[in-house]
C-alpha positions in Angstrom: 219.9 28.3 -92.7 223.6 27.6 -92.3 223.9 26.2 -95.8 222.0 29.2 -97.3 224.4 31.6 -95.6 227.4 29.7 -97.0 226.1 29.9 -100.5 225.4 33.6 -100.0 229.1 34.0 -99.0 230.1 32.1 -102.1 227.9 34.3 -104.3 229.6 37.4 -102.9 233.0 36.0 -103.6 232.0 35.4 -107.2 230.6 38.9 -107.6 233.8 40.4 -106.1 235.9 38.3 -108.6 233.9 39.7 -111.5 235.3 43.2 -110.7 238.9 42.0 -111.5 240.5 41.7 -114.9 238.6 39.8 -117.6 240.8 36.7 -117.0 240.8 36.0 -113.3 243.6 33.4 -113.7 244.0 30.1 -111.9 243.3 29.4 -108.2 246.0 31.0 -106.1 245.2 29.5 -102.8 244.6 32.9 -101.2 243.1 32.7 -97.8 240.2 35.1 -97.0 238.1 35.4 -93.9 234.4 35.5 -93.4 232.6 36.8 -90.4 228.9 36.3 -89.9 226.8 38.1 -87.3 223.6 40.1 -87.0 224.0 43.3 -89.1 224.4 44.7 -92.6 226.4 43.1 -95.4 229.9 44.3 -95.9 232.4 43.2 -98.6 236.0 44.0 -99.4 238.0 43.8 -102.6 239.5 40.5 -103.8 243.0 41.5 -102.7 241.8 42.4 -99.2 240.3 40.3 -96.5 236.6 39.8 -97.3 234.3 40.1 -94.4 230.6 39.4 -94.9 228.0 40.1 -92.2 224.6 38.7 -92.7 221.3 38.8 -90.9 220.3 35.5 -89.3 216.9 34.5 -87.8 217.2 33.3 -84.3 214.6 32.3 -81.7 215.8 33.7 -78.4 213.5 32.4 -75.7 214.8 34.7 -72.9 214.9 38.3 -71.8 218.5 38.6 -72.8 219.5 40.0 -76.2 220.8 37.3 -78.5 224.2 37.5 -80.1 225.7 35.2 -82.7 229.1 35.8 -84.3 231.3 33.4 -86.2 234.7 34.2 -87.8 236.1 31.4 -90.0 238.6 30.9 -92.8 237.7 30.5 -96.5 239.8 30.0 -99.6 239.2 31.9 -102.8 236.8 29.7 -104.8 237.7 31.2 -108.2 239.3 28.4 -110.2 239.5 26.2 -107.1 239.6 22.4 -107.0 236.9 20.3 -105.7 239.0 19.7 -102.6 239.2 23.5 -101.9 235.4 23.9 -102.4 234.8 21.0 -100.1 237.2 22.4 -97.5 235.4 25.7 -97.5 232.2 23.9 -96.7 233.9 22.0 -93.9 235.4 25.2 -92.5 232.0 26.9 -92.6 230.3 23.9 -90.9 233.0 23.8 -88.3 232.2 27.4 -87.3 228.7 26.4 -86.4 229.5 23.0 -85.1 227.9 23.6 -81.7 224.9 25.4 -83.2 222.0 23.0 -83.1 219.5 24.2 -85.7 216.9 21.6 -84.6 216.9 22.5 -80.9 216.6 25.7 -78.9 218.9 28.4 -80.1 221.7 29.6 -77.8 221.3 33.1 -76.4 224.9 33.8 -77.2 227.0 31.9 -79.8 230.6 33.1 -80.5 233.2 31.4 -82.7 236.7 32.6 -83.7 239.7 30.9 -85.2 243.5 31.1 -85.3 246.1 29.5 -87.6 248.7 28.3 -85.1 250.6 26.2 -87.8 251.3 27.1 -91.4 253.8 25.5 -93.8 253.8 24.8 -97.6 252.4 21.4 -96.9 250.4 21.6 -93.7 247.9 24.1 -92.3 246.3 23.8 -88.9 243.3 25.8 -87.7 242.2 26.2 -84.1 238.5 27.1 -83.5 237.4 28.5 -80.2 233.7 28.7 -79.1 231.6 30.2 -76.4 228.0 29.4 -76.0 225.4 30.6 -73.4 221.8 29.4 -73.0 219.6 31.5 -70.8 218.8 31.1 -67.9 222.0 29.1 -67.2 224.3 30.4 -64.6 227.2 30.6 -67.0 228.3 29.8 -70.5 230.5 27.0 -71.9 233.8 27.2 -73.8 234.9 24.7 -76.4 237.7 24.2 -78.9 238.3 22.2 -82.0 240.8 21.9 -84.8 241.2 21.2 -88.5 244.6 20.2 -90.0 245.0 20.1 -93.8 247.6 18.2 -95.9 247.8 20.2 -99.1 249.9 17.6 -101.0 247.6 14.7 -100.3 244.5 16.9 -100.2 243.3 15.4 -97.0 241.9 16.5 -93.6 244.2 14.7 -91.2 243.3 12.8 -88.1 246.0 12.6 -85.4 246.8 9.0 -86.3 247.9 10.1 -89.8 251.1 11.5 -88.2 251.9 8.1 -86.6 250.5 5.5 -88.9 250.0 2.0 -87.5 252.8 2.0 -84.9 251.6 -0.2 -82.1 252.5 2.0 -79.1 252.3 5.6 -80.3 249.1 6.2 -78.3 250.7 5.0 -75.1 253.7 7.2 -75.7 251.5 10.3 -76.3 249.4 9.4 -73.2 252.6 9.2 -71.1 253.7 12.6 -72.4 250.3 14.1 -71.6 250.5 12.7 -68.0 254.0 14.3 -67.7 252.5 17.6 -68.7 249.6 17.4 -66.3 252.0 16.6 -63.4 254.5 19.4 -64.3 251.7 22.0 -64.6 250.0 20.6 -61.5 246.6 20.2 -63.3 244.4 18.1 -61.1 242.0 15.7 -62.8 238.8 14.4 -61.3 240.4 10.9 -61.5 243.8 10.4 -63.0 243.2 6.7 -63.3 240.2 7.5 -65.6 242.3 9.5 -68.0 242.1 7.5 -71.3 244.6 9.5 -73.3 244.1 9.5 -77.1 240.6 8.8 -78.3 239.6 7.4 -81.8 238.4 10.8 -83.0 240.8 12.9 -80.9 240.4 16.6 -81.3 243.8 18.3 -81.9 245.6 21.0 -83.7 249.3 21.8 -84.5 251.5 24.6 -83.3 255.1 25.3 -84.5 256.5 22.9 -81.9 253.7 20.5 -80.7 250.5 18.6 -81.2 247.9 20.1 -78.9 245.3 17.5 -77.8 242.0 19.0 -76.7 239.4 17.8 -74.1 236.2 19.5 -73.3 235.4 21.0 -69.9 234.0 18.6 -67.3 235.4 15.5 -69.0 238.5 15.3 -66.8 238.7 18.7 -65.1 236.3 21.2 -63.5 234.4 23.6 -65.8 236.1 26.6 -64.2 239.4 25.5 -65.8 237.8 25.7 -69.3 239.0 23.6 -72.2 241.9 21.2 -71.3 244.6 21.6 -74.0 247.7 19.4 -73.6 250.7 20.0 -75.8 252.9 17.1 -76.9 256.2 18.3 -78.3 257.2 17.0 -81.7 260.6 16.2 -80.3 259.1 14.0 -77.6 257.5 11.7 -80.2 259.9 12.1 -83.1 260.8 8.4 -83.0 257.2 7.4 -83.7 256.4 9.9 -86.5 255.9 8.8 -90.0 258.7 9.6 -92.3 256.4 11.7 -94.5 255.8 14.2 -91.7 259.0 14.0 -89.6 261.0 16.4 -91.9 258.0 18.8 -92.0 257.4 19.0 -88.3 261.1 18.7 -87.4 263.0 20.0 -90.4 266.4 19.8 -88.6 266.0 16.1 -87.9 268.5 13.8 -89.7 266.4 10.8 -91.0 269.6 8.7 -91.2 270.1 9.0 -87.5 266.5 8.8 -86.4 264.7 5.5 -86.1 261.1 6.4 -87.1 258.1 4.5 -86.0 256.8 3.8 -89.5 258.0 4.5 -93.0 255.7 6.5 -95.3 252.9 4.5 -96.8 
């Protein structure tokens, strides 16, 4: 069902492109948005944000009315590279990451996104989710991120910014502990706080890495998602040279001892 909806989105993009001049030109990297929810289909022009709303079949085993809505980014597929087409698929799948098509469907499933960091080389998306399954007492919030390196055509894990420096995880963990202390955020057990995980969820802002931890992992569910910013300036010494001037353009590389040279 998810994949069929994605290809229907792609078909609508292609049809919209056919209304332009006979020569559509090369891929221009234009970001468009797609929103799916229950309702009728709506499309815009190629120059405008394209929103497509599709009917979806859901089994709602409760007396509550089901609601599913997901807004996620997509890039113009006309003339796009294989990387862009693959990225569109990943961004679509990310929107329904918490939607288990093999199990019972959530009564409410909401997803939205932001772009907290954008440069000529890097783009970072932040996804925010809310799910509710009747008859639970309350819903659950979640958050995830996708960070793209356009030059390398890669989806970056957190480690990509630090390379193989032996102590970067400990430094980041110390900065997170400082933040928790300053903001007076009480964990279930501070001694159990592991810091950076192998598949750490994160996104970028203009000034910081934001590391994301789900509710109930370290903090009560009432606090929602735990998001801990780690300023670029606090870990500048350990950043790879490839990313240091991007994240901190005012940094003088000749005066900064970086953790690892670009490789």
